[in-house]
N, C-alpha and C positions, 0 to 999 in steps of 0.2 A: 109393578106390584099392586094388587087389588086390595085396598084398605079394608073394604067390608069383608072379603074372604078371610083376610088375616085376623081380623077382630072376632070372627065367627068361630074360629077354632080355639081362642083363648080359654074359654071355660073348661073345655075338654082337656086342653094342654095343662092348665093349672092343676086340674085333678091327677093327672099323670104325674106331674112333677112333685106334687104333694105325696101321692102314694108311694113313690119311689124315694121319697126324702132326698130329692135333688136340691139340698140347701147347703149353704156354705160350711156350716159345722160338721155335717155328715160327710161331705165330699172330703173335706181336710182330714177327717179321721179315716176315711177309707184309704186315701193317698199316702198318708203319713207325712211328716214334716220334710223329709228328704225328698221324696217324689214331688210333693207339692212345690217346694222350692224349684226343683229342676223344671217343672212345668212352666213356672213363672219366668224361667230363663229361655224358654222356647224349646226345651228338651223333653220330649213326650215319652221316651222309652220306659223310663222308670214308672211313670204314671200308668202307662198301658199295662205294665206286669202287674201293677196293684190292683186293676180292675178285673183281672182274671178270676172267674169263679164268684163275682160280685153281684150276679143276677141282673135284675132291670137297672139297678143304679149303675152298675158298671157299664152297661150298654149306653145309658144316657150320658155318662162322662166321656166315653169313647166317642160318642156320636157329636156331642156338643162342644166339649172342652178340648178333646184331642183332635177333633174334626176328621176321624176315620171314616171310611166307607164301611158300613156295617150290613150284616145280613138283613133282608127285608123282614124275615119272620121274627127275628130278635127285636128289631126296631118296633114292628107291629105289637108285639107283646108288651113292650116297655112303655109305649105311648097310649095304651088303652085307657080310656075309651076313645081317644083320637085315632083315626085311621090314617094309615100311610098315604092313600090317594088324596085324602082331604088336606093332609100336611103339605103334600107336593103341590096341589092346586092353589093353596094359599101362600106359597113361596118360602114355607119353612124349610122344606127338604127338597132335594133334587135326585133324580136317578143317577147312578154312577155304576155302569157295567151291570152285574148281577145284583148289586146292592144299592143302598141309598146313602147319602151324606147330607150334612146339614148345609143349607144355603145361607143361613144367618148365624150370627154369634148369640147364643142364649146362654147366660151364666148367672149363678146365684152371687149375691153379695150382701154384706152387712154393713150399713152406714152408721150403725150405732143404735138401732132400734129394731133388731131382729132382721130375718132373712128377707130378701127382695130378690126379684128377677128382673133382668133388663135385656132387651133385644137390640141388636145394632148390626152393622155390616161386618163381615169377617176382615181381619186386619192383615192377613197374609203372613202372620208370624210362624204358623205351623203348616200352612197349605197356600201355595202361590195363588194370589187373587189380585187382580188390578185394582187400583184405587180409583173408584168412580168420581166423576166430578162432583156428584151430589151424595159422596160417601157419608155415611152416618157412623160417627166415631163412637166407640164403646167406652166403658169406663176405664180411662187412662189416668196417668199419674195427675194431670191437671184437674180432671174432673173430681178425682178422689181427694185431692188437696183443698178444693173448694167445698166438697162435702164436709171435710173435718173442720173447714175454717168458717162455716156458715153458723150463725147463732141458731140455737134450738128452742128458745123460749117461746111459749105459745103467742100466736098472732092470729089476727082475723083473716088477712088476704095476703097472699104471696104471688108475685109475678116472677116466673122464670123465663128470662128473656133470652132467645136463642137455645131452645131446650135441648136440641141434639137428639140424643136417644131417650131424653126424658128422665135421667137419673136424678137430677136435682129437684124436679117436680115431684117425683115419686117419694123422694126423701121429705120434701116440704109437706107433704100430706099428712105426715105424722104429727105435725105441730101446727098447722094452719086450718082454719075453719074452710077457706076456699082457695084453690090453687089455679091460676091461669098460666099457660104455657104457650110461648109463640116461637115461630121459626119461619124463615123465608124459603126453606127447603121442604117441599111437600113429602118427601121420602122420610125426613126426620120426623115430621108430624105423624106419619103412618106407624113407624116403628115406636115412638113415643106413646101413642094411643094404645098400641099393642102391649107395651111395658106396663102401662097404667092399668089395663084390663087384666094382665096376669096377676097384678098385685091387688086387684079389686079396689082401686082407689078412684075417685071422682076427680077429673082434672078437665078444665076448660082449655081447648086447643084452639088457637087462631093463627091464621097464616099472614105473613107480612114482614116487612123490613124493619128492624130497630123498634122504635116505640109507635109506629104507625098503626099497628092492630089495636092499641090501647089508648088511642089519643083520647084526651079528656078525663081519663080514669086514673085513680090514685089507689095505691096499696100500702099495706102496713110494712111490707118487706119486698125488696127486689132482690132476686138472685141471678147473677150473669156470668157465664163462661163465654164471652163473645169471640168472634174470629178476630184475634188480636195480633196476628203475625204482622211484624213490621216490615214492609216492602215498599214497592212503587206503586201499590194499587192493583196489580194484576190479579185477577181471580183465577186460580187453577183448581181449588178444592174449597167448597163452600164452608166447610166446618172450620177452616183456619184462615182463609182470605176474605177480607171484608170489601175490597174494592176501594178503599180509602187510603191515601198516601201515608207512608211512615206510621205514626202512632195515632192517626186520625180515628181509628175505630175506638180506642181507649178514650180519646178526648171526647168523642160524641157521647159515649156511655157516661163518663163521669160528669159531663157538663150538663146533661139533660135528666139524669136519674132522678134528682130531687124534685123535678116538676111533677113526677108521678108518684111521690111519696105523699101519705098523709102526714100531717103534723105529728112529730115524734116518730115517724117510721123510718126504718133503716134499710140500707143497701149493702150487700156483701158482693164483691165483683172481683174476678181476675182481670188484670190488666198489664200492658206493656208500655214503656215510654223510652224514647231515645235520649242518650246521653250525648249532647251536642258540645263540641270544643267551646270552651269559654263560657258555658251556661251551667248552672247548677240545676240538677235534675228535679230537685224538690221544687225550685221556683217554677220550672216548666209545668209540672202537674198541678201545682197550686194554682197557677194562672187559668187553668180550666173551670175553676169554681167561682161562683158569685161571691161578692163582699159581704153579702147579708143573707142568712137564712139556711146554712148548712154547717154542721159539725163534720170534719173529716179526719180520719185516721188512715194514712197510707204507708204501706209496709213494703219495703224493697227487700225481696227474699233472695234474688239471684241477679247477677249481671253477666252478660255473655259479650265477648269481643265479636267484631263483625265475621271473622272466619269461622268460629265455632257457631255463631247464629245461623249463618248462610247455610253451613254444612249440615247442621242439625235439621233444619227444615226441608232442605233438598231430599236428604235421606228420608224424611217423614213421607214424602210423596214418591218413594221408590225411585228417585233419581240419583244416578252414578256420576260424579263429576269426571270420571274418565271417558264418558260419552261426550263427544265434541259439542253436541247440541246442548247438553246440560252445562258443560263448562262455559258456553256462551251465555247461557242463562245466569250462571254464577257471577260472570264478569259485569254483566248488566246490573246485577244486584249491588255488587261492591261498588261500581261506579256510581249508583244512585246514592249509596250511603256517603261516599267521598263528596259528592256535590253538595250534600246537606251537612258536611262537617260531623257525620255520626261516628262517634268513637266507640260506642258500646250501646246495648240494649238492656234495659232493666226490666224486671218482671216481679210481680207481687200481688198483694191484695189491696183492695180500697174498700174501706168502710165509710159509709155516709149516714148522716141522720139529718132529717129535716127539722128546723127550729125557727123560732121567731126572733132569734138574736143575731147579732154581728157574727159573721162566719169565723170559725176557729179551726185552722188546718194544721195538723202535725204530720209531716212526711220525714220518715226515719228509715235508716238502713238496719235491717235485722237480718243479716246474713249468716250470723252464728247459729250453731245447731240448738235446737230445743225440741222437746217432744210434746209439750201440751198444745192442744188446738187453740186457735185464735178466736173462734166464733163467740163463745161465752165472755172470753176477755174483752172483745170489742163492746159488748153491751156494758160490761163493768167499766170500761174506759169512759164510755159516755156518761155513765152515772157519776163517776168521779169528777168529770168535767162539770156537770150540773152542780155538784156540791162546791167546787172551786168558785163558779160564778156567784154563788150565794152567800159566801163567807169571807170575812177578813182573817187570814190565817194567823195574823199576830194575836188574835184575841182568842184562839182556839187551842185546845189540848190535842195531842196526837199520841198515837202508839206506833211503834216499829213492828212491821210484820214479822211474825215468828220464823219466816223462812228468808228473812233479810239478814245478810252477813257482811261485816266489814272485813276487807282483805287489804294487806299491806304487802306490796312487792318491793323487794329489796335486792340489791346487788352488791357484791363485795367491792371495797375500796380500801385505800391505804389506811383509812381511819376505822375499818371494820365495815359492818354492813350499813349501806346507805340506802335510805327509802327513796325508790324512783317514783312510785305512784301508790295512792291509796284509793280504793273505790268500794262503794257498796254495791251489792248485787242481790238480786231476787232469786230464790231458788225455784220458784214456780213460774207458770205462765211463759212469757217470751224471754225470761232470764235477763231482764234488763240489768245494765250496769251505769253506775254514774261515778265519775271521778270526783273525789273530795279532797279538801285540804284539811290540815289539823283542826281548825276552828270548826269546820263543818262536822268533822267526825266527833268533836267535843259536844257540839250542840245536839247531834242525834244520840250520843251517849246520855244526854240528860233528859231526853223525851220519855215521859211516862203518861199513861192515860190518867193516873191520880195526881200528876205532878202540876208544874206551873204551865200557864198559858205560854205560847211560843214567844211572844213579845217579852215577857218577864225573863225568860231563859236567855234571850239575846242580850238584854240589859246586864244580867249577871256576868255572862261571858264578855261583854265589852269591857266591863269593870276590871275582870280578872286578868285580862290580856292587854289592857290599856288601848282599846280600840274605840273609834267613834261610834257611838251607839246607833245613830240613824243610818250610817253607811253600812254597818253590819246588819241592821234591820232589813235593809233593802236587798242585800245579798241572801239574807235567810228566806225572805219571801220568794225570791226566784228559785232557790234551792228546793224549799218545801212544795212549791207548785209543780215543779218536775217529779219530785219523788211521789207526790200524791197522784199525779197523772198515771204514773207507771206503777202505782200499788205497792211501793217499797214502804211507804208511810201511810197510815190510815187515821182518819178523824177518829178521836176517842169517843 
């Protein structure tokens, strides 16, 4: 693929896409919810029917989203002012019998700040296509989850490490003064540069492995969806395989990211880690961080057993375990996990912030369902951590967030309803829950922004329940620190 040729057609292609209103909202309106959902399941017929009589937009939907072979004349009209011969020469289209079809995936998306377009390789979902070794992955579930989980507060500079098709970099351009994107795969950088040109955003593209292209540089934010597949280090597809053993790719990213952050700068990354027999996964990931200079919030969103994990990634590479050669690869993968006592593989988000303080690391399991994005929550989490560092909670007044609720779970017994557990939970954000006893519930019930400082409330509670005040105060400090970190209780 000729990068210069592809970039040369982007202005004309953008004009055509804009004129035909090939954007996420208009395409959804054209298809309707049922056909749009069917297309998301890889079922194109309903969407194809919806495009009949839809003019140039219908042609572009059939060409790029349904990956149909379309008549040359219809495509030529829809792509004006871009010509079909120029689109073929640039590698966007390819001849197919008497018609033409797309050679690349070109789709609209909205990451929260209006329509954007992104170019990537075809994924084979609608039309058989071999997965190249240098395959450029499109906007899949992992990249979408990172888009939604990345903070969007304005910053000066962003590094998108391992940019792939460029979707994270294009999104970052909405809230950063400068964006730098790197990748080891030249094909990725070509398609990412074309995505940037289509969206008329200015991005610096650098070729190289991991942090090598930006050695000696620092950024206000790092975003990364690295090749984090946990395996023996064999590289089959560059978008997913790092060449590092087990969770070595995530370890490299997490351990080195803060070296490339400005003071106060943050990182938002996807990562994987192995669950080793007899070892707490939280301790494993925390050990990758220095003892000084970083705040870390590590969120585990999913865990897969070896059979599910190996099967998922073999299917991702179009490999069928019924094939003896693929079965042999699966056996080797399982053997490697067994040799290293790998019981499962965890997956989630890692948020880092560079500080001048002793490191503070919170790794937690958040596998329950919640709908709010984590990006802005991460910035709030670090702000709450700053507040805790600078205040003695016993001398402070607090308020309970309006969306914090106390829940008592009871089960029937011979004496009637018997409380099994009480917990406070937050309605928004990651929907955190904290189990509390009756004394803690009573303490929270007495917290008011115009009320007593926490230490005075503890003394009253200790006197009322004949408890030792100092011991109760120590418990209250631990409780309130946890609740403030998670945003269930706020400083007044």
